[in-house]
C-alpha positions in Angstrom: 0.0 0.0 0.0 1.3 3.5 -0.9 1.8 6.2 1.7 -1.1 8.1 0.1 -3.5 5.2 0.2 -2.4 4.4 3.7 -3.2 7.9 4.7 -6.7 7.6 3.5 -7.3 4.6 5.7 -8.0 5.9 9.2 -6.3 4.7 12.3 -9.6 3.3 13.6 -10.1 1.3 10.4 -6.6 -0.1 10.7 -6.9 -0.9 14.3 -10.3 -2.7 13.8 -8.8 -4.7 10.9 -6.0 -5.9 13.3 -8.5 -6.8 16.0 -10.8 -8.6 13.5 -7.9 -10.6 12.1 -6.9 -11.7 15.6 -10.4 -12.7 16.5 -10.1 -15.4 13.7 -6.4 -16.1 13.8 -6.0 -16.1 17.6 -2.4 -14.9 17.4 -0.1 -13.3 14.8 3.2 -11.5 14.4 3.3 -7.8 13.6 4.3 -8.6 10.0 1.2 -10.8 9.7 -1.0 -8.1 11.1 0.4 -5.6 8.7 -0.4 -7.9 5.8 -3.9 -8.6 7.1 -4.7 -4.9 7.5 -3.0 -4.0 4.2 -0.7 -1.4 5.9 3.0 -0.9 6.2 5.0 -2.6 9.0 5.9 0.8 10.5 2.2 1.7 10.7 1.4 -1.8 12.1 4.0 -1.3 14.8 2.5 2.0 15.9 -1.0 0.7 16.0 -0.1 -2.5 17.8 1.9 -0.5 20.4 -1.1 1.8 21.0 -3.6 -1.1 21.3 -1.3 -2.9 23.7 -1.1 0.2 25.9 -4.8 0.0 26.4 -4.8 -3.8 26.9 -6.6 -4.6 23.6 -3.6 -6.6 22.6 -1.3 -8.9 24.7 2.2 -10.0 23.6 3.1 -13.7 23.9 6.5 -14.9 25.2 7.7 -15.4 21.6 6.7 -11.9 20.5 3.4 -12.6 18.8 0.2 -10.9 19.5 -3.2 -12.0 21.0 -6.3 -10.2 22.0 -5.9 -8.7 25.4 -8.2 -8.3 28.5 -9.8 -5.1 27.2 -11.0 -6.9 24.1 -12.3 -9.7 26.2 -14.3 -7.3 28.4 -15.9 -5.7 25.3 -16.8 -9.1 23.9 -18.4 -10.4 27.1 -20.3 -7.1 27.5 -21.7 -7.6 23.9 -22.5 -11.2 24.5 -24.4 -10.6 27.8 -26.4 -7.7 26.2 -27.5 -9.9 23.3 -30.8 -11.6 23.4 -32.1 -14.0 20.8 -35.4 -12.1 20.6 -33.4 -9.0 19.7 -30.8 -10.3 17.3 -32.9 -12.9 15.4 -35.7 -11.0 13.6 -33.5 -9.2 11.1 -32.0 -12.5 9.9 -35.3 -14.3 10.0 -36.9 -11.7 7.7 -34.1 -12.4 5.2 -34.9 -16.1 5.6 -38.6 -15.4 4.7 -37.5 -13.6 1.6 -35.2 -16.5 0.7 -37.7 -19.3 1.3 -41.0 -17.5 0.7 -42.4 -19.7 3.5 -43.5 -19.1 7.1 -40.5 -18.7 9.4 -40.7 -19.1 13.2 -38.4 -18.7 16.3 -39.2 -20.8 19.3 -37.9 -21.2 22.8 -38.5 -23.9 25.3 -41.4 -23.5 27.7 -42.0 -26.5 30.0 -41.9 -29.4 27.6 -43.1 -27.4 24.6 -41.8 -24.8 22.2 -43.5 -21.4 22.2 -43.1 -19.1 19.2 -41.7 -15.7 20.1 -41.4 -14.6 16.5 -43.3 -15.7 13.4 -43.6 -14.2 10.0 -45.7 -15.6 7.2 -44.2 -16.1 3.8 -45.6 -14.3 0.7 -47.1 -17.4 -0.8 -50.9 -17.1 -1.4 -51.5 -20.1 0.8 -49.2 -20.5 3.9 -49.3 -22.0 7.4 -50.8 -20.1 10.3 -48.3 -17.5 11.7 -49.9 -17.1 15.2 -47.4 -15.5 17.7 -47.3 -17.3 21.0 -48.5 -20.6 19.7 -47.1 -23.7 21.4 -45.8 -26.7 19.7 -44.7 -30.2 20.9 -41.1 -31.1 20.9 -41.6 -34.5 19.2 -43.9 -33.6 16.3 -42.4 -30.4 14.9 -39.1 -29.5 13.3 -38.6 -26.6 15.7 -39.0 -29.0 18.7 -36.8 -31.6 17.2 -34.1 -28.9 16.4 -34.1 -27.9 20.1 -33.8 -31.6 21.1 -30.9 -32.0 18.7 -29.1 -29.0 20.2 -29.2 -30.4 23.7 -26.3 -32.1 25.3 -26.9 -35.9 24.7 -27.4 -36.6 28.4 -29.9 -33.7 28.8 -31.7 -34.9 25.7 -32.0 -38.4 27.0 -33.3 -37.2 30.3 -35.9 -35.0 28.6 -37.1 -37.7 26.2 -37.9 -39.9 29.2 -40.3 -37.3 30.5 -42.1 -36.5 27.2 -45.6 -37.7 26.4 -45.5 -38.5 22.7 -49.0 -37.5 21.9 -50.2 -38.6 18.4 -51.5 -35.6 16.4 -51.7 -37.3 13.0 -51.0 -40.8 11.8 -47.5 -39.6 10.9 -46.6 -38.6 14.4 -43.6 -40.4 16.0 -45.0 -41.9 19.2 -42.2 -44.1 20.5 -38.9 -42.9 21.9 -36.9 -45.2 19.7 -38.6 -43.8 16.5 -37.9 -40.2 17.7 -34.3 -41.0 18.5 -33.8 -42.6 15.1 -35.3 -39.5 13.5 -33.0 -37.2 15.5 -30.0 -39.3 14.4 -31.1 -38.8 10.7 -31.2 -35.0 11.4 -27.6 -35.1 12.7 -26.5 -36.8 9.6 -28.5 -34.5 7.4 -27.7 -31.2 9.2 -31.3 -30.1 9.9 -34.5 -31.5 11.3 -37.6 -32.3 9.2 -41.3 -32.8 10.0 -43.6 -34.4 7.4 -47.3 -34.0 8.4 -46.6 -35.1 12.0 -48.4 -32.2 13.6 -50.6 -31.1 10.7 -51.1 -33.4 7.8 -51.2 -30.6 5.3 -47.8 -29.0 6.3 -44.1 -29.9 6.4 -41.1 -28.0 7.8 -37.4 -28.0 8.6 -35.5 -26.5 11.5 -32.2 -25.8 13.2 -31.1 -25.0 16.7 -29.6 -21.7 18.0 -26.7 -21.7 20.6 -25.5 -18.9 22.9 -21.9 -18.0 23.8 -21.6 -20.9 26.2 -22.6 -23.4 23.5 -25.9 -24.1 25.1 -29.0 -24.4 22.9 -31.4 -21.4 23.7 -33.9 -21.5 20.8 -34.7 -23.0 17.4 -36.0 -21.9 14.1 -38.3 -23.5 11.5 -39.3 -23.0 7.9 -42.9 -24.2 7.3 -45.3 -24.4 4.5 -47.7 -26.6 2.6 -46.5 -30.2 2.5 -46.8 -30.5 -1.3 -44.7 -27.4 -1.7 -42.1 -27.8 1.1 -41.2 -31.5 0.8 -39.7 -31.3 -2.7 -37.7 -28.2 -1.6 -36.3 -29.7 1.7 -32.7 -30.0 0.4 -32.8 -26.2 -0.5 -34.7 -25.0 2.6 -32.8 -27.0 5.2 -29.4 -25.5 4.5 -30.9 -22.0 4.5 -32.4 -22.7 7.9 -29.1 -23.9 9.2 -27.2 -20.9 7.8 -29.6 -18.5 9.4 -29.6 -20.3 12.8 -25.8 -20.3 12.6 -25.7 -16.6 11.9 -28.0 -15.9 14.9 -25.8 -18.1 17.1 -22.7 -16.2 16.1 -24.5 -12.9 17.0 -25.0 -14.4 20.4 -21.3 -15.1 20.7 -21.3 -18.8 19.7 -18.0 -19.8 18.1 -18.0 -23.4 17.1 -14.8 -25.2 16.0 -14.4 -25.1 12.2 -15.1 -28.8 11.9 -18.3 -28.8 13.9 -21.7 -29.1 12.3 -24.5 -27.0 13.6 -26.4 -29.8 15.3 -24.8 -31.3 18.4 -23.2 -34.8 17.7 -25.1 -37.8 19.1 
């Protein structure tokens, strides 16, 4: 980068570029930070020194840089101020546009999911988008997604307490059948429901995690069965990507090799 171009790039921009790079790379040398921020080494040395003065950066024993305690305090403040009901709607509205189906956000209430956000898709015929509606864990994709997000031991304990009420002939009414369905969801990457709560509808879902890695909610994409079932392989990944984006806004940072659903 030329001195003229570098002058146009403000100190704040350069400092944020360095912090963002370290958030992903975990640690880096000054030369690596200069390359990542597209600035000269001399500029990088000045910014790094200033950031370390205010504890945003910390030097390792071998002269590399990591995020410091001041950055950690800001991150934790952001995480604790984030609530799924606040951060999810913006991304869920995008999901409605992508899928053109009804999109819902549910949280656990007792042994059911309660919808705290729902938006009906633009299709001329779509599923009911009633806010506050309650849905069973075993017969809906949003409920199954929450179950998939639980720690395996928690999931096993919860399944023992569930009453697997039949809502349609398609409802899974045995624990073994439900566990097999959840195992398929883990292999697939998202949950599915095919006329198990309402014979005319089908849906797919994915869980949402907070900064501790604990499942806190789940989302679903629902529509008429004849329309949604042929599109499951397109809708499912969109639901997963949206749930993952919401989780990240809540501070969730999975390992690169992790899939969104917890392993069985």
